[in-house]
C-alpha positions in Angstrom: 26.5 82.5 170.5 29.2 83.1 171.8 29.2 79.8 173.3 28.3 77.7 170.4 31.1 78.8 168.8 33.1 78.1 171.5 31.5 73.7 171.3 32.7 74.3 167.9 36.4 73.6 168.9 39.1 75.5 169.9 42.6 75.2 168.2 45.6 77.5 169.6 49.0 79.6 168.0 51.2 80.5 169.2 51.6 83.6 166.1 53.6 87.5 165.7 51.3 89.7 165.2 52.0 92.9 162.0 51.0 96.6 162.5 51.2 98.6 159.5 52.7 101.6 161.9 56.0 99.4 162.9 55.3 97.9 165.8 54.9 93.6 166.5 53.8 91.8 169.4 53.6 87.2 169.9 50.5 86.1 172.1 49.0 82.5 171.9 45.5 83.2 170.5 43.0 80.2 171.1 39.7 80.2 169.0 37.4 79.2 166.1 39.5 77.9 163.3 37.0 80.2 160.2 36.8 76.6 158.6 35.1 74.7 160.8 32.5 78.1 160.2 32.3 77.5 156.8 31.2 74.4 157.6 28.3 74.9 159.0 27.9 77.5 156.9 27.5 76.3 154.0 29.0 79.7 152.2 27.1 79.8 148.2 29.8 78.8 145.2 29.8 82.1 144.0 30.8 83.8 147.1 34.8 84.6 147.0 34.7 86.9 150.0 33.8 87.7 154.4 33.0 90.5 155.0 33.5 91.3 158.4 31.6 94.1 160.8 32.6 95.8 163.6 30.7 97.1 166.7 34.0 99.6 166.1 34.2 102.9 164.8 36.9 104.2 162.1 39.3 107.0 163.0 36.9 108.9 160.3 33.9 107.8 162.1 31.1 105.4 161.4 31.0 101.4 161.7 34.5 99.3 160.8 35.3 96.6 158.5 37.0 94.9 156.4 37.4 91.7 154.1 38.9 88.7 153.6 38.9 86.0 150.8 38.4 82.3 151.4 41.1 81.4 150.1 42.8 83.4 153.2 39.9 82.2 155.6 40.5 78.7 154.6 43.9 79.2 156.0 44.8 76.3 158.5 45.2 79.7 161.0 42.9 81.6 160.1 40.2 82.0 163.5 37.5 83.2 164.7 39.8 84.5 168.3 37.8 84.8 171.9 41.4 83.6 174.0 44.4 85.3 173.6 47.0 84.5 176.2 45.3 81.6 177.6 42.4 84.0 179.3 39.2 85.9 177.4 39.8 88.5 174.8 39.9 92.1 177.0 38.2 94.2 175.0 41.3 96.6 174.1 42.1 93.0 172.4 38.6 93.2 170.7 36.1 91.1 173.4 33.5 88.5 172.6 35.7 88.4 169.1 38.0 89.2 166.9 39.4 87.6 163.2 43.4 86.3 163.5 44.4 85.8 159.8 48.0 84.8 159.9 48.9 84.9 156.7 47.5 89.6 156.6 48.6 92.8 158.4 47.0 94.1 161.6 44.4 96.3 160.2 42.7 93.2 158.6 42.6 91.5 162.2 38.8 93.0 162.3 37.9 93.7 166.4 34.7 93.2 167.8 33.0 91.4 165.3 29.2 91.9 165.3 28.4 89.9 162.4 29.6 88.1 158.6 28.6 88.2 155.2 29.7 85.6 152.5 30.0 87.4 149.5 31.0 87.8 145.2 33.6 90.5 145.8 33.7 92.8 148.0 33.2 95.1 145.6 29.7 95.1 146.5 29.5 97.1 149.8 30.7 100.0 151.6 32.7 102.4 149.0 34.3 99.0 147.2 37.3 99.2 147.9 37.4 96.3 150.2 37.6 97.9 153.9 36.9 100.8 155.9 41.0 102.2 155.4 40.6 101.5 151.9 37.4 103.6 151.8 38.3 106.4 153.8 42.6 106.4 153.9 44.6 107.6 150.5 48.5 106.3 151.5 49.3 108.1 148.2 50.3 110.0 151.0 51.2 108.2 153.9 54.2 106.5 151.7 56.9 106.9 154.0 55.4 104.3 156.8 
């Protein structure tokens, strides 16, 4: 539960969110450091990625999802955020729980997390390209972004 996650510890950080659409913003995030969750879950040795499923929908419909390497998730600034600017997350920012992986772009910061699955490789899930955007969009004609 969210209460259980909050009881496991809290880290706060002020970071800049960089969006692939060209905007950015600075906020204070509070939440559970992702490595603490991994200590509890103890992913199998063959796990190299975590797959995040969202209550939100992708632009073409269906469940939104994305993946991250366990290396990125063990970074000191990777967390499951439940606060933004010293207040509980609001719906528009991903309440009740969203991912923050500060060495990744904004679309990789999954909002409205429903479940997390540790997998050997992202190619084992969905269309096999690592995330909703990669599975549903062709970036070649969007080179101007």
